[in-house]
C-alpha positions as CSV (number, residue, x, y, z in Angstrom):
1,M,-34.7,-74.8,-53.0
2,M,-34.5,-75.2,-56.7
3,L,-33.8,-78.7,-58.1
4,K,-33.5,-79.6,-61.8
5,G,-34.8,-76.2,-62.7
6,V,-38.0,-76.6,-60.5
7,K,-38.5,-74.3,-57.6
8,P,-41.1,-74.9,-54.8
9,F,-44.2,-72.7,-54.9
10,K,-45.4,-71.0,-51.8
11,T,-47.8,-68.2,-51.2
12,N,-47.1,-65.1,-49.1
13,D,-48.9,-66.6,-46.1
14,T,-47.2,-70.0,-46.2
15,F,-44.9,-70.5,-43.3
16,I,-41.7,-72.5,-44.0
17,A,-39.4,-72.6,-40.9
18,P,-35.9,-71.4,-41.5
19,S,-34.5,-74.9,-40.6
20,A,-37.0,-76.8,-42.9
21,S,-35.9,-78.0,-46.3
22,V,-38.4,-77.8,-49.1
23,I,-36.9,-79.1,-52.4
24,G,-38.0,-79.4,-56.0
25,D,-41.6,-79.7,-57.3
26,V,-43.5,-78.8,-54.1
27,T,-46.7,-76.7,-54.0
28,N,-47.7,-75.1,-50.7
29,W,-51.3,-73.8,-50.7
30,D,-52.4,-70.7,-48.7
31,E,-51.9,-70.8,-45.0
32,S,-50.0,-74.1,-45.1
33,S,-47.0,-74.6,-42.8
34,V,-43.8,-76.6,-42.8
35,W,-42.2,-76.6,-39.3
36,Y,-38.7,-76.8,-37.9
37,G,-36.4,-79.5,-39.2
38,A,-39.0,-80.9,-41.6
39,V,-37.9,-82.2,-45.0
40,V,-40.2,-82.1,-48.1
41,R,-38.6,-83.7,-51.2
42,G,-40.2,-83.2,-54.5
43,D,-37.2,-84.5,-56.4
44,L,-38.6,-87.8,-57.8
45,A,-42.3,-86.7,-58.1
46,A,-44.5,-83.7,-57.1
47,V,-45.6,-82.9,-53.5
48,E,-48.7,-80.9,-52.8
49,I,-49.6,-79.5,-49.4
50,G,-53.2,-78.2,-49.1
51,F,-54.9,-75.1,-47.6
52,K,-54.3,-74.8,-43.8
53,S,-52.4,-78.1,-43.7
54,N,-49.3,-78.4,-41.6
55,L,-46.2,-80.6,-41.4
56,Q,-44.9,-80.5,-37.8
57,D,-41.3,-80.6,-36.6
58,R,-39.0,-83.2,-38.3
59,V,-41.7,-84.6,-40.6
60,V,-40.3,-86.2,-43.8
61,V,-42.3,-86.2,-47.0
62,N,-40.6,-88.2,-49.8
63,T,-41.6,-89.6,-53.2
64,V,-40.6,-92.6,-55.2
65,S,-40.1,-92.6,-59.0
66,E,-43.0,-95.0,-59.7
67,L,-45.7,-97.0,-58.1
68,E,-46.6,-100.6,-58.8
69,S,-50.3,-99.6,-59.2
70,G,-49.3,-97.3,-62.2
71,I,-50.8,-94.2,-60.7
72,P,-48.6,-91.1,-60.5
73,P,-46.2,-91.3,-57.5
74,I,-47.0,-87.8,-56.2
75,C,-47.5,-87.2,-52.5
76,Y,-50.8,-85.3,-52.1
77,I,-51.7,-83.8,-48.7
78,G,-55.2,-82.3,-48.8
79,H,-56.8,-79.4,-47.0
80,Y,-56.9,-79.1,-43.2
81,V,-54.4,-82.0,-42.7
82,S,-52.2,-82.0,-39.6
83,V,-49.1,-84.3,-39.8
84,G,-47.6,-84.9,-36.3
85,A,-43.9,-84.5,-35.4
86,G,-41.5,-87.1,-36.7
87,S,-43.9,-88.6,-39.1
88,V,-42.9,-90.0,-42.6
89,L,-45.1,-89.9,-45.7
90,V,-44.0,-91.5,-49.0
91,S,-45.8,-91.0,-52.3
92,C,-49.3,-91.4,-50.7
93,R,-52.6,-89.6,-50.9
94,V,-54.1,-88.0,-47.8
95,E,-57.5,-86.4,-48.4
96,D,-59.0,-83.4,-46.6
97,F,-59.6,-83.2,-42.8
98,V,-57.1,-85.8,-41.6
99,L,-55.1,-85.8,-38.3
100,I,-51.9,-87.9,-38.4
101,G,-50.4,-88.4,-35.0
102,D,-46.7,-88.0,-34.1
103,K,-44.2,-90.6,-35.5
104,C,-46.6,-92.2,-38.0
105,V,-45.4,-93.8,-41.2
106,V,-47.6,-93.7,-44.3
107,M,-46.0,-95.8,-47.1
108,E,-46.2,-95.4,-50.8
109,G,-49.4,-95.9,-52.8
110,S,-51.6,-95.8,-49.7
111,L,-54.8,-93.8,-49.5
112,I,-56.1,-92.1,-46.4
113,E,-59.7,-90.9,-47.1
114,K,-61.2,-87.7,-45.6
115,N,-62.2,-87.4,-41.9
116,V,-59.6,-89.8,-40.5
117,I,-57.5,-89.8,-37.3
118,L,-54.3,-91.9,-37.1
119,E,-53.1,-92.5,-33.6
120,P,-49.4,-91.7,-32.8
121,G,-47.0,-94.3,-34.0
122,T,-49.4,-95.8,-36.6
123,V,-47.8,-97.5,-39.6
124,V,-49.9,-97.6,-42.8
125,P,-48.5,-100.3,-45.1
126,A,-47.8,-99.7,-48.8
127,Y,-51.0,-99.6,-51.0
128,A,-53.3,-99.7,-48.0
129,R,-56.6,-97.8,-47.8
130,I,-58.0,-96.1,-44.7
131,P,-61.7,-95.5,-45.1
132,S,-63.4,-92.2,-44.4
133,G,-64.8,-91.4,-40.9
134,Q,-62.6,-93.8,-38.9
135,R,-59.8,-93.8,-36.2
136,W,-56.9,-96.2,-36.9
137,G,-53.8,-97.1,-35.0
138,G,-51.0,-99.7,-34.5
139,N,-48.3,-101.4,-36.6
140,P,-49.7,-102.3,-39.0
141,A,-52.6,-99.9,-38.9
142,A,-55.9,-101.4,-37.6
143,F,-59.4,-100.0,-37.2
144,I,-60.1,-98.7,-33.7
145,A,-63.5,-96.9,-33.9
146,P,-65.7,-94.7,-36.0
147,L,-65.3,-90.9,-35.6
148,D,-68.1,-88.9,-34.1
149,E,-69.0,-85.3,-34.9
150,S,-66.7,-83.9,-32.2
151,D,-63.7,-85.9,-33.6
152,V,-64.2,-84.4,-37.0
153,E,-64.5,-80.9,-35.5
154,H,-61.3,-81.6,-33.6
155,I,-59.4,-82.3,-36.8
156,K,-60.4,-78.9,-38.2
157,E,-59.7,-77.0,-35.0
158,T,-56.2,-78.5,-34.8
159,A,-55.4,-77.3,-38.3
160,E,-56.8,-73.9,-37.6
161,A,-54.9,-73.5,-34.3
162,T,-51.6,-74.6,-36.0
163,T,-52.3,-72.0,-38.8
164,A,-52.7,-69.3,-36.2
165,Q,-49.5,-70.3,-34.5
166,A,-47.7,-70.4,-37.9
167,W,-48.8,-66.9,-38.6
168,E,-47.1,-65.7,-35.4
169,H,-43.9,-67.5,-36.5
170,L,-44.2,-66.1,-40.1
171,T,-44.3,-62.5,-38.8
172,E,-41.3,-63.2,-36.6
173,Y,-39.1,-64.0,-39.6
174,L,-38.9,-61.1,-42.0
175,P,-38.1,-61.8,-45.6
176,Y,-34.6,-60.5,-45.3
177,G,-33.8,-62.2,-41.9
178,N,-33.3,-60.6,-38.6
179,S,-29.5,-60.4,-38.3
180,Y,-29.9,-56.7,-38.7
181,L,-31.1,-56.6,-35.0
182,Q,-27.7,-57.8,-33.8
183,L,-26.0,-55.1,-35.9
184,E,-28.3,-52.4,-34.4
185,E,-27.5,-53.7,-30.9
186,L,-23.7,-53.5,-31.7
187,E,-24.1,-50.0,-33.1
188,K,-26.0,-48.8,-30.0
189,K,-23.2,-50.2,-27.8
190,G,-20.6,-48.4,-30.0
191,V,-22.5,-45.1,-29.9
192,T,-22.7,-45.4,-26.1
193,A,-19.0,-46.2,-25.8
194,I,-18.1,-43.1,-27.9
195,Q,-20.5,-40.8,-26.0
196,G,-19.2,-42.2,-22.6
């Protein structure tokens, strides 16, 4: 949806669910996906969603007009990032290969480095930093354990599996909608009634 003359950018293989709202200065990289009921607001600052990254059902991505740190208040979501259902991200930076569990909150100015897993329900306070190669959880977020090789592989597998699922949904929704199917069904019934 265009806002202040800025329209979101998406590639042909980006899946944005029909019930999702993607507004303003938002860039969706190849094979990214925004699922049902999600809201991505690039109205105050830009939002970027990386390659094979996904925002699950009812995720909210929002931005603020400025950060106390003075860095740009964009919301950057790197490559191979999976954001669990019902999570909220506000003007934060999430680097590559991150798995954010359901109902997490990542506040403004925070940084999540690459190869990180956030347990469901984790709250990352404003301007916090989650170091690379770690699992965090709780409210506020606290270190749980270092990640091993299988954990890192699981992050990538999750993003790739969601991308495959998104492709199935993408091919289900044709560019011009599927209401024509209902019309065809009615026409068939009409033809049958006339012939009968």
